[in-house]
N, CA, C and O atoms as a MOPAC input file, in Angstrom:
PM7 MOZYME 1SCF
protein

 N     83.31300 1   119.76100 1   121.08100 1
 C     83.20500 1   119.15500 1   119.76800 1
 C     84.52900 1   119.36200 1   119.03100 1
 O     85.02900 1   120.48400 1   118.95000 1
 N     85.09800 1   118.27000 1   118.49200 1
 C     86.34300 1   118.42200 1   117.76100 1
 C     86.07500 1   119.03600 1   116.38300 1
 O     84.92600 1   119.13600 1   115.95300 1
 N     87.13900 1   119.44100 1   115.70500 1
 C     87.01000 1   120.16300 1   114.45100 1
 C     86.33800 1   119.33200 1   113.35600 1
 O     85.53400 1   119.85700 1   112.58500 1
 N     86.65900 1   118.05200 1   113.28500 1
 C     86.04600 1   117.18600 1   112.28100 1
 C     84.53800 1   117.10400 1   112.48300 1
 O     83.77600 1   117.24900 1   111.52600 1
 N     84.09800 1   116.87200 1   113.72400 1
 C     82.66500 1   116.82300 1   114.02500 1
 C     81.99600 1   118.17500 1   113.74900 1
 O     80.87900 1   118.23600 1   113.23500 1
 N     82.69000 1   119.23600 1   114.09500 1
 C     82.13600 1   120.56900 1   113.87700 1
 C     81.80000 1   120.78100 1   112.39700 1
 O     80.68400 1   121.17800 1   112.06300 1
 N     82.76300 1   120.51800 1   111.51900 1
 C     82.52400 1   120.77800 1   110.10300 1
 C     81.61300 1   119.74400 1   109.45100 1
 O     80.99300 1   120.03600 1   108.42800 1
 N     81.51800 1   118.56400 1   110.00700 1
 C     80.58000 1   117.56000 1   109.47100 1
 C     79.13800 1   117.87300 1   109.86000 1
 O     78.20900 1   117.53000 1   109.12900 1
 N     78.95100 1   118.51800 1   111.00100 1
 C     77.60900 1   118.69700 1   111.55600 1
 C     77.09000 1   120.13000 1   111.57600 1
 O     75.96300 1   120.37100 1   112.00800 1
 N     77.89100 1   121.07600 1   111.11900 1
 C     77.49800 1   122.47500 1   111.18600 1
 C     77.33100 1   123.01800 1   109.76800 1
 O     78.23800 1   122.91400 1   108.94300 1
 N     76.18400 1   123.58500 1   109.50200 1
 C     75.94500 1   124.19800 1   108.19700 1
 C     76.34000 1   125.66100 1   108.25000 1
 O     76.26800 1   126.30300 1   109.29800 1
 N     76.75600 1   126.17400 1   107.11000 1
 C     77.12800 1   127.56700 1   107.05000 1
 C     77.82000 1   127.90100 1   105.74600 1
 O     77.77800 1   127.13400 1   104.78400 1
 N     78.45700 1   129.06000 1   105.72900 1
 C     79.14400 1   129.57000 1   104.55300 1
 C     80.62700 1   129.73700 1   104.86800 1
 O     80.99600 1   130.28500 1   105.90600 1
 N     81.47100 1   129.25600 1   103.95500 1
 C     82.90800 1   129.37900 1   104.12500 1
 C     83.51200 1   130.33800 1   103.11900 1
 O     83.08000 1   130.40400 1   101.96800 1
 N     84.52000 1   131.08200 1   103.56400 1
 C     85.22300 1   132.03900 1   102.71800 1
 C     86.71900 1   131.83000 1   102.91300 1
 O     87.22200 1   131.85900 1   104.03600 1
 N     87.42800 1   131.61800 1   101.79500 1
 C     88.88500 1   131.44000 1   101.84100 1
 C     89.54600 1   132.70600 1   101.31400 1
 O     89.19100 1   133.20000 1   100.24300 1
 N     90.50500 1   133.22700 1   102.06800 1
 C     91.26700 1   134.39800 1   101.65300 1
 C     92.70300 1   133.97200 1   101.39000 1
 O     93.32400 1   133.28700 1   102.20200 1
 N     93.21700 1   134.39000 1   100.23800 1
 C     94.62000 1   134.14600 1    99.87900 1
 C     95.19800 1   135.47100 1    99.39000 1
 O     94.47400 1   136.44600 1    99.18800 1
 N     96.51100 1   135.48600 1    99.20500 1
 C     97.16900 1   136.68500 1    98.72800 1
 C     98.31700 1   136.29400 1    97.81400 1
 O     98.99200 1   135.29200 1    98.05000 1
 N     98.53500 1   137.07900 1    96.77900 1
 C     99.67500 1   136.84000 1    95.90300 1
 C    100.95500 1   137.21900 1    96.63800 1
 O    100.90500 1   137.78600 1    97.72900 1
 N    102.09000 1   136.90800 1    96.04500 1
 C    103.36500 1   137.28700 1    96.65700 1
 C    103.52000 1   138.80700 1    96.70100 1
 O    104.29900 1   139.32700 1    97.50000 1
 N    102.78700 1   139.51600 1    95.85200 1
 C    102.83000 1   140.97900 1    95.84000 1
 C    101.82800 1   141.58900 1    96.81800 1
 O    101.75700 1   142.81200 1    96.94600 1
 N    101.05200 1   140.74900 1    97.51000 1
 C    100.12000 1   141.24100 1    98.50400 1
 C     98.71800 1   141.51600 1    97.99500 1
 O     97.90000 1   142.06000 1    98.73700 1
 N     98.41400 1   141.16300 1    96.76400 1
 C     97.05800 1   141.33900 1    96.24800 1
 C     96.16400 1   140.24200 1    96.81500 1
 O     96.39600 1   139.05400 1    96.59000 1
 N     95.14500 1   140.65700 1    97.54900 1
 C     94.28200 1   139.73200 1    98.28600 1
 C     93.12300 1   139.28100 1    97.41700 1
 O     92.59600 1   140.05000 1    96.61300 1
 N     92.73000 1   138.01200 1    97.59100 1
 C     91.55900 1   137.45400 1    96.93600 1
 C     90.72800 1   136.74700 1    97.99500 1
 O     91.28000 1   136.13500 1    98.91100 1
 N     89.42100 1   136.82300 1    97.88100 1
 C     88.52100 1   136.05800 1    98.73800 1
 C     87.54900 1   135.29500 1    97.85000 1
 O     87.12400 1   135.79400 1    96.80700 1
 N     87.20000 1   134.08600 1    98.26800 1
 C     86.31300 1   133.24700 1    97.47800 1
 C     85.47800 1   132.36300 1    98.39700 1
 O     85.92500 1   131.95300 1    99.46800 1
 N     84.26700 1   132.08200 1    97.95900 1
 C     83.39800 1   131.15300 1    98.67900 1
 C     83.97500 1   129.75000 1    98.54000 1
 O     84.32500 1   129.32400 1    97.44000 1
 N     84.07400 1   129.03400 1    99.65900 1
 C     84.57100 1   127.65500 1    99.66300 1
 C     83.69800 1   126.80000 1   100.56300 1
 O     83.11700 1   127.28600 1   101.53300 1
 N     83.61600 1   125.53600 1   100.23400 1
 C     82.85700 1   124.60700 1   101.06600 1
 C     83.60500 1   124.33700 1   102.36500 1
 O     84.71300 1   124.83100 1   102.57200 1
 N     82.99700 1   123.56400 1   103.21800 1
 C     83.63500 1   123.18500 1   104.47100 1
 C     84.91000 1   122.39200 1   104.17200 1
 O     84.94600 1   121.63700 1   103.20100 1
 N     85.95000 1   122.54900 1   104.98500 1
 C     87.18500 1   121.81800 1   104.73200 1
 C     87.04600 1   120.33700 1   105.08700 1
 O     86.16600 1   119.94700 1   105.85400 1
 N     87.92200 1   119.53400 1   104.51700 1
 C     88.05500 1   118.13100 1   104.88900 1
 C     89.09900 1   118.10500 1   106.00900 1
 O     90.25500 1   118.46700 1   105.78800 1
 N     88.69600 1   117.68000 1   107.20400 1
 C     89.60000 1   117.66400 1   108.35600 1
 C     90.29900 1   116.32000 1   108.37600 1
 O     89.65600 1   115.28300 1   108.53600 1
 N     91.63400 1   116.33300 1   108.21300 1
 C     92.38100 1   115.07900 1   108.21900 1
 C     92.87700 1   114.71900 1   109.60900 1
 O     92.98400 1   113.54000 1   109.94600 1
 N     93.18100 1   115.73300 1   110.42200 1
 C     93.47600 1   115.57100 1   111.84300 1
 C     93.29200 1   116.94500 1   112.48600 1
 O     92.94100 1   117.90500 1   111.80000 1
 N     93.52200 1   117.04600 1   113.77200 1
 C     93.23400 1   118.32100 1   114.46400 1
 C     94.15500 1   119.45900 1   114.05500 1
 O     93.91400 1   120.61200 1   114.41300 1
 N     95.22100 1   119.14200 1   113.29700 1
 C     96.15500 1   120.18200 1   112.85000 1
 C     96.13600 1   120.39600 1   111.34500 1
 O     96.84700 1   121.26600 1   110.84300 1
 N     95.34100 1   119.62400 1   110.61500 1
 C     95.40800 1   119.66500 1   109.15300 1
 C     94.01000 1   119.62500 1   108.53000 1
 O     93.15200 1   118.83400 1   108.92000 1
 N     93.81700 1   120.50100 1   107.55700 1
 C     92.58800 1   120.49100 1   106.76200 1
 C     92.98000 1   120.49700 1   105.28900 1
 O     94.10500 1   120.84800 1   104.93100 1
 N     92.02900 1   120.10100 1   104.44500 1
 C     92.26800 1   120.11100 1   103.00100 1
 C     91.04300 1   120.66800 1   102.29300 1
 O     89.90900 1   120.48800 1   102.73700 1
 N     91.29600 1   121.34000 1   101.19400 1
 C     90.23900 1   121.87000 1   100.33900 1
 C     90.43900 1   121.34900 1    98.92900 1
 O     91.57100 1   121.23700 1    98.46000 1
 N     89.35100 1   121.03200 1    98.25300 1
 C     89.40900 1   120.72300 1    96.83500 1
 C     89.32700 1   122.05600 1    96.10800 1
 O     88.37700 1   122.81800 1    96.28400 1
 N     90.34000 1   122.32700 1    95.28600 1
 C     90.42900 1   123.61600 1    94.60900 1
 C     90.47800 1   123.42100 1    93.09800 1
 O     91.03200 1   122.44200 1    92.59700 1
 N     89.90300 1   124.34800 1    92.40800 1
 C     89.99800 1   124.38800 1    90.94600 1
 C     91.13500 1   125.34700 1    90.56200 1
 O     91.60100 1   126.12000 1    91.39900 1
 N     91.57400 1   125.30000 1    89.32100 1
 C     92.68100 1   126.18200 1    88.91400 1
 C     92.21400 1   127.62500 1    88.72300 1
 O     92.05200 1   128.10200 1    87.59900 1
 N     92.00800 1   128.28800 1    89.82400 1
 C     91.53900 1   129.67800 1    89.83000 1
 C     92.52500 1   130.52500 1    90.63600 1
 O     93.60000 1   130.05200 1    91.00400 1
 N     92.16200 1   131.75300 1    90.90200 1
 C     93.06900 1   132.70300 1    91.54500 1
 C     93.51000 1   132.24900 1    92.93300 1
 O     94.67800 1   132.41500 1    93.28400 1
 N     92.61100 1   131.68200 1    93.72900 1
 C     93.00500 1   131.22600 1    95.06700 1
 C     94.14000 1   130.20900 1    94.97800 1
 O     95.12900 1   130.31100 1    95.70400 1
 N     93.99600 1   129.23700 1    94.09300 1
 C     95.03300 1   128.21100 1    93.93000 1
 C     96.32000 1   128.84100 1    93.38300 1
 O     97.41900 1   128.50800 1    93.82700 1
 N     96.17400 1   129.74100 1    92.42900 1
 C     97.34900 1   130.41700 1    91.86100 1
 C     98.11300 1   131.18200 1    92.94100 1
 O     99.34100 1   131.12000 1    92.98800 1
 N     97.40300 1   131.89700 1    93.80200 1
 C     98.06100 1   132.65200 1    94.86100 1
 C     98.88100 1   131.75300 1    95.77600 1
 O     99.95600 1   132.14000 1    96.23300 1
 N     98.37500 1   130.55800 1    96.04200 1
 C     99.06100 1   129.63700 1    96.95800 1
 C    100.37100 1   129.09800 1    96.38800 1
 O    101.17900 1   128.53900 1    97.12900 1
 N    100.59100 1   129.25700 1    95.09100 1
 C    101.85500 1   128.81200 1    94.50200 1
 C    103.00600 1   129.71500 1    94.90200 1
 O    104.15300 1   129.27000 1    94.93600 1
 N    102.72100 1   130.98500 1    95.20700 1
 C    103.77300 1   131.92000 1    95.59300 1
 C    103.66500 1   132.39300 1    97.03800 1
 O    104.62100 1   132.95400 1    97.57200 1
 N    102.52400 1   132.17900 1    97.67700 1
 C    102.33600 1   132.59800 1    99.06200 1
 C    101.50800 1   131.51300 1    99.76400 1
 O    100.31900 1   131.37300 1    99.47900 1
 N    102.11400 1   130.74600 1   100.67300 1
 C    101.42000 1   129.60200 1   101.28300 1
 C    100.41800 1   129.96600 1   102.37600 1
 O     99.75500 1   129.08100 1   102.91600 1
 N    100.29700 1   131.23700 1   102.70800 1
 C     99.42200 1   131.64500 1   103.80900 1
 C     98.00300 1   131.91700 1   103.32500 1
 O     97.78600 1   132.48700 1   102.25600 1
 N     97.04200 1   131.49100 1   104.14400 1
 C     95.62700 1   131.68700 1   103.81800 1
 C     94.84000 1   131.80200 1   105.12400 1
 O     95.33300 1   131.47000 1   106.20300 1
 N     93.62300 1   132.27400 1   104.99400 1
 C     92.70100 1   132.30100 1   106.13200 1
 C     91.34500 1   131.81300 1   105.64000 1
 O     90.92500 1   132.11600 1   104.52400 1
 N     90.67100 1   131.05300 1   106.49200 1
 C     89.35200 1   130.52300 1   106.15900 1
 C     88.38200 1   130.96100 1   107.23700 1
 O     88.61200 1   130.73400 1   108.42500 1
 N     87.29300 1   131.59100 1   106.81400 1
 C     86.26500 1   132.04200 1   107.74800 1
 C     85.00000 1   131.22600 1   107.48600 1
 O     84.55000 1   131.10800 1   106.34600 1
 N     84.44000 1   130.67000 1   108.54700 1
 C     83.21400 1   129.88800 1   108.44600 1
 C     82.14000 1   130.55900 1   109.27200 1
 O     82.29300 1   130.73100 1   110.48100 1
 N     81.04500 1   130.94200 1   108.61700 1
 C     79.93100 1   131.61800 1   109.28500 1
 C     78.80000 1   130.61200 1   109.40700 1
 O     78.25600 1   130.15300 1   108.40200 1
 N     78.44300 1   130.26800 1   110.65300 1
 C     77.40000 1   129.28400 1   110.88000 1
 C     76.04400 1   129.81700 1   110.40900 1
 O     75.74400 1   131.00400 1   110.54200 1
 N     75.24600 1   128.92300 1   109.86200 1
 C     73.88500 1   129.25300 1   109.46700 1
 C     73.05800 1   129.46700 1   110.73400 1
 O     73.18600 1   128.71000 1   111.69600 1
 N     72.22100 1   130.48800 1   110.73600 1
 C     71.37700 1   130.74700 1   111.88400 1
 C     71.54400 1   132.15800 1   112.38900 1
 O     72.30800 1   132.94300 1   111.82900 1
 N     70.81700 1   132.48500 1   113.46500 1
 C     70.86800 1   133.83900 1   113.99900 1
 C     72.19800 1   134.12300 1   114.69000 1
 O     72.88400 1   133.21700 1   115.16500 1
 N     72.53300 1   135.38300 1   114.72900 1
 C     73.75200 1   135.78600 1   115.41600 1
 C     74.98400 1   135.58100 1   114.56600 1
 O     74.90100 1   135.26600 1   113.37900 1
 N     76.12100 1   135.76500 1   115.19300 1
 C     77.40500 1   135.66000 1   114.50100 1
 C     78.23400 1   134.58600 1   115.18000 1
 O     78.99500 1   134.86400 1   116.10700 1
 N     78.07800 1   133.35900 1   114.71000 1
 C     78.85300 1   132.23900 1   115.24400 1
 C     79.65300 1   131.63000 1   114.11500 1
 O     79.24100 1   131.65100 1   112.95500 1
 N     80.79600 1   131.09000 1   114.46900 1
 C     81.63100 1   130.46200 1   113.47400 1
 C     83.07400 1   130.41200 1   113.91600 1
 O     83.38700 1   130.57900 1   115.09400 1
 N     83.94700 1   130.17800 1   112.95500 1
 C     85.37000 1   130.03200 1   113.24900 1
 C     86.19400 1   130.73300 1   112.17900 1
 O     85.77100 1   130.87700 1   111.03200 1
 N     87.38500 1   131.16500 1   112.58800 1
 C     88.39300 1   131.66800 1   111.66800 1
 C     89.62100 1   130.78300 1   111.80700 1
 O     90.15700 1   130.62700 1   112.90400 1
 N     90.06700 1   130.20500 1   110.70100 1
 C     91.23800 1   129.34300 1   110.69000 1
 C     92.35400 1   130.04900 1   109.93100 1
 O     92.15300 1   130.51500 1   108.80900 1
 N     93.51800 1   130.12700 1   110.54000 1
 C     94.69500 1   130.69900 1   109.89800 1
 C     95.56300 1   129.53600 1   109.45000 1
 O     95.91900 1   128.67300 1   110.25200 1
 N     95.90100 1   129.51500 1   108.16800 1
 C     96.42500 1   128.31800 1   107.53000 1
 C     97.75500 1   128.56500 1   106.81000 1
 O     98.04300 1   129.67500 1   106.36100 1
 N     98.55500 1   127.49700 1   106.71500 1
 C     99.75500 1   127.49300 1   105.88500 1
 C     99.72300 1   126.25400 1   105.00700 1
 O     99.55000 1   125.13900 1   105.50000 1
 N     99.88900 1   126.44800 1   103.71800 1
 C     99.84300 1   125.33600 1   102.77200 1
 C    100.99000 1   124.36000 1   103.04100 1
 O    102.13800 1   124.76300 1   103.22800 1
 N    100.65100 1   123.06800 1   103.05500 1
 C    101.63500 1   122.00600 1   103.24200 1
 C    102.01200 1   121.35000 1   101.92100 1
 O    103.19100 1   121.22300 1   101.59100 1
 N    100.99800 1   120.93600 1   101.17400 1
 C    101.23500 1   120.19800 1    99.92100 1
 C     99.92500 1   120.12600 1    99.15400 1
 O     98.87400 1   120.54100 1    99.64300 1
 N    100.01000 1   119.58800 1    97.93800 1
 C     98.79500 1   119.34900 1    97.17200 1
 C     98.88800 1   118.04800 1    96.39500 1
 O     99.97100 1   117.58700 1    96.03500 1
 N     97.72400 1   117.47400 1    96.15100 1
 C     97.59600 1   116.21400 1    95.40400 1
 C     96.76400 1   116.49200 1    94.15800 1
 O     95.92700 1   117.39400 1    94.14800 1
 N     97.00200 1   115.70800 1    93.11000 1
 C     96.22100 1   115.87000 1    91.88700 1
 C     95.55500 1   114.56800 1    91.44400 1
 O     95.00100 1   114.49800 1    90.34600 1
 N     95.60600 1   113.53900 1    92.29000 1
 C     95.01800 1   112.24400 1    91.95800 1
 C     93.49800 1   112.38600 1    91.82700 1
 O     92.82300 1   112.62800 1    92.82800 1
 N     92.94400 1   112.24100 1    90.61800 1
 C     91.49700 1   112.45400 1    90.45000 1
 C     90.63800 1   111.46100 1    91.21000 1
 O     89.53600 1   111.81100 1    91.63400 1
 N     91.10800 1   110.22700 1    91.39600 1
 C     90.32000 1   109.24900 1    92.15200 1
 C     90.23400 1   109.63600 1    93.61700 1
 O     89.17400 1   109.51700 1    94.23200 1
 N     91.34800 1   110.10000 1    94.18100 1
 C     91.35200 1   110.55200 1    95.57600 1
 C     90.42300 1   111.76300 1    95.72900 1
 O     89.61300 1   111.82300 1    96.65400 1
 N     90.55000 1   112.70400 1    94.83000 1
 C     89.72700 1   113.91000 1    94.91000 1
 C     88.24500 1   113.57900 1    94.78100 1
 O     87.42700 1   114.08700 1    95.54900 1
 N     87.89400 1   112.73500 1    93.82200 1
 C     86.48700 1   112.35000 1    93.65300 1
 C     85.94200 1   111.61900 1    94.87100 1
 O     84.76600 1   111.76300 1    95.20600 1
 N     86.78900 1   110.83300 1    95.53700 1
 C     86.33800 1   110.10000 1    96.72300 1
 C     86.00700 1   111.03300 1    97.88000 1
 O     85.22800 1   110.67800 1    98.76500 1
 N     86.59500 1   112.22100 1    97.87600 1
 C     86.36000 1   113.18300 1    98.95200 1
 C     85.23600 1   114.17200 1    98.65800 1
 O     84.74400 1   114.84200 1    99.56600 1
 N     84.83500 1   114.26400 1    97.41400 1
 C     83.77300 1   115.22000 1    97.07000 1
 C     82.49000 1   114.86500 1    97.82300 1
 O     82.09000 1   113.70400 1    97.90000 1
 N     81.87300 1   115.88100 1    98.36200 1
 C     80.60400 1   115.65100 1    99.04300 1
 C     79.53200 1   115.40200 1    97.99300 1
 O     79.56200 1   115.99000 1    96.91200 1
 N     78.60600 1   114.54600 1    98.31200 1
 C     77.59400 1   114.11700 1    97.33600 1
 C     76.83600 1   115.29000 1    96.73100 1
 O     76.51900 1   115.28400 1    95.54200 1
 N     76.54800 1   116.29100 1    97.54600 1
 C     75.77500 1   117.41800 1    97.03100 1
 C     76.59200 1   118.33100 1    96.12200 1
 O     76.03000 1   119.24600 1    95.52000 1
 N     77.89000 1   118.11100 1    96.00500 1
 C     78.75100 1   118.95100 1    95.16300 1
 C     79.21800 1   118.24500 1    93.89500 1
 O     79.78800 1   118.89400 1    93.01800 1
 N     78.99800 1   116.95700 1    93.77100 1
 C     79.51300 1   116.20500 1    92.62200 1
 C     78.97800 1   116.72600 1    91.30000 1
 O     79.67900 1   116.66500 1    90.28900 1
 N     77.74800 1   117.24000 1    91.28200 1
 C     77.15000 1   117.73500 1    90.04100 1
 C     77.76200 1   119.05400 1    89.56200 1
 O     77.57600 1   119.42500 1    88.40300 1
 N     78.48400 1   119.76600 1    90.42400 1
 C     79.05600 1   121.07200 1    90.07900 1
 C     80.36800 1   120.98400 1    89.31000 1
 O     80.86900 1   122.00300 1    88.83500 1
 N     80.93100 1   119.79100 1    89.17700 1
 C     82.28400 1   119.63700 1    88.64400 1
 C     82.25100 1   119.31900 1    87.16200 1
 O     81.55300 1   118.40300 1    86.72700 1
 N     83.01300 1   120.08500 1    86.38900 1
 C     83.19200 1   119.76200 1    84.97400 1
 C     84.18400 1   118.61600 1    84.91000 1
 O     85.26500 1   118.70000 1    85.49100 1
 N     83.83400 1   117.56100 1    84.21900 1
 C     84.67700 1   116.35900 1    84.21000 1
 C     86.04900 1   116.58100 1    83.61000 1
 O     86.98700 1   115.85500 1    83.93500 1
 N     86.18700 1   117.57700 1    82.73300 1
 C     87.47500 1   117.79500 1    82.07400 1
 C     88.34700 1   118.82800 1    82.78400 1
 O     89.46000 1   119.10500 1    82.33500 1
 N     87.86400 1   119.39400 1    83.87400 1
 C     88.62800 1   120.41700 1    84.58300 1
 C     89.45700 1   119.79500 1    85.70000 1
 O     88.94000 1   119.02900 1    86.51300 1
 N     90.73800 1   120.12600 1    85.73600 1
 C     91.63800 1   119.60000 1    86.75200 1
 C     91.28700 1   120.19300 1    88.11600 1
 O     90.90800 1   121.35900 1    88.22700 1
 N     91.42300 1   119.36500 1    89.14400 1
 C     91.21900 1   119.81800 1    90.52100 1
 C     92.45900 1   119.47100 1    91.33400 1
 O     93.24900 1   118.60500 1    90.95900 1
 N     92.60800 1   120.16100 1    92.44500 1
 C     93.74100 1   119.96100 1    93.34700 1
 C     93.18600 1   119.73700 1    94.74200 1
 O     92.22500 1   120.39200 1    95.14500 1
 N     93.78300 1   118.82200 1    95.47200 1
 C     93.48600 1   118.63600 1    96.88700 1
 C     94.63000 1   119.29400 1    97.64300 1
 O     95.74700 1   118.77800 1    97.66300 1
 N     94.35000 1   120.43500 1    98.26300 1
 C     95.39000 1   121.24000 1    98.89200 1
 C     95.27800 1   121.09400 1   100.41100 1
 O     94.23200 1   121.36300 1   101.00200 1
 N     96.38100 1   120.66000 1   101.02700 1
 C     96.44400 1   120.44000 1   102.46800 1
 C     97.06500 1   121.65300 1   103.14800 1
 O     98.00900 1   122.25700 1   102.63900 1
 N     96.51400 1   121.99800 1   104.31400 1
 C     96.98800 1   123.13700 1   105.09000 1
 C     97.20800 1   122.73800 1   106.54600 1
 O     96.44800 1   121.95300 1   107.11400 1
 N     98.25900 1   123.29200 1   107.13400 1
 C     98.44500 1   123.21000 1   108.58700 1
 C     97.59300 1   124.31900 1   109.19900 1
 O     97.55500 1   125.43700 1   108.68400 1
 N     96.91300 1   124.00500 1   110.29400 1
 C     96.12700 1   125.00900 1   111.00500 1
 C     97.05100 1   125.70000 1   112.00700 1
 O     97.48200 1   125.09300 1   112.98800 1
 N     97.34900 1   126.96600 1   111.75400 1
 C     98.24200 1   127.72200 1   112.63600 1
 C     97.51400 1   128.25500 1   113.87100 1
 O     98.05300 1   128.23900 1   114.97800 1
 N     96.27200 1   128.73000 1   113.66400 1
 C     95.46300 1   129.26500 1   114.75700 1
 C     93.99700 1   129.06300 1   114.43400 1
 O     93.60500 1   129.01100 1   113.26800 1
 N     93.19100 1   128.95100 1   115.48000 1
 C     91.73300 1   128.94700 1   115.33000 1
 C     91.19400 1   130.01200 1   116.27900 1
 O     91.53200 1   130.04400 1   117.46200 1
 N     90.34800 1   130.88200 1   115.73200 1
 C     89.71000 1   131.91700 1   116.54800 1
 C     88.21400 1   131.88400 1   116.29100 1
 O     87.77300 1   131.39900 1   115.24900 1
 N     87.42900 1   132.39600 1   117.23400 1
 C     85.98700 1   132.47100 1   116.98800 1
 C     85.70800 1   133.47600 1   115.87100 1
 O     86.55800 1   134.30300 1   115.54000 1
 N     84.53100 1   133.39500 1   115.30500 1
 C     84.15100 1   134.31800 1   114.23700 1
 C     84.16900 1   135.75900 1   114.73500 1
 O     84.64900 1   136.65800 1   114.04400 1
 N     83.64900 1   135.96700 1   115.92400 1
 C     83.58600 1   137.30300 1   116.51500 1
 C     84.31900 1   137.26900 1   117.84300 1
 O     84.25600 1   136.28000 1   118.57300 1
 N     85.00400 1   138.33600 1   118.14700 1
 C     85.74700 1   138.39300 1   119.40200 1
 C     87.14600 1   137.87600 1   119.19200 1
 O     87.54900 1   137.54000 1   118.07900 1
 N     87.87500 1   137.81900 1   120.28000 1
 C     89.26900 1   137.43400 1   120.15500 1
 C     89.72300 1   136.69300 1   121.39000 1
 O     89.75700 1   137.24900 1   122.48700 1
 N     90.07000 1   135.43200 1   121.20300 1
 C     90.64500 1   134.68100 1   122.31900 1
 C     92.12400 1   134.44900 1   122.07800 1
 O     92.72700 1   133.58900 1   122.72000 1
 N     92.72500 1   135.21100 1   121.15000 1
 C     94.12800 1   135.06100 1   120.77800 1
 C     94.86500 1   136.32000 1   121.19800 1
 O     94.81200 1   137.34200 1   120.51400 1
 N     95.53400 1   136.24000 1   122.29800 1
 C     96.23400 1   137.42400 1   122.82300 1
 C     97.65800 1   137.45500 1   122.36400 1
 O     98.39700 1   138.37800 1   122.70700 1

């Protein structure tokens, strides 16, 4: 299953970790990424600490824990590429079940990341 199909068809919980340039780490719950190709994902971000950290440190990690028994999922190691602020583009990508969570007057960012590595949730296939 390719990454786009995986995130479209797998339910679970996502966690994005970022760090400031001084090394202060932040973790936050995030929805599934928007997969643009096998090397690139994007997240819709609000102007919070995760987005602020990415202004000075482009590195992030995303952990996705699949819903269900056991420990299945993926860890994505990411580097920020760019961001968009076009509200029409961002609204077109919002998942229907999340549209009600957005304050209409709050700015959002569509942040694109290169996928540096993908590892399973548990174990290590990266030597």
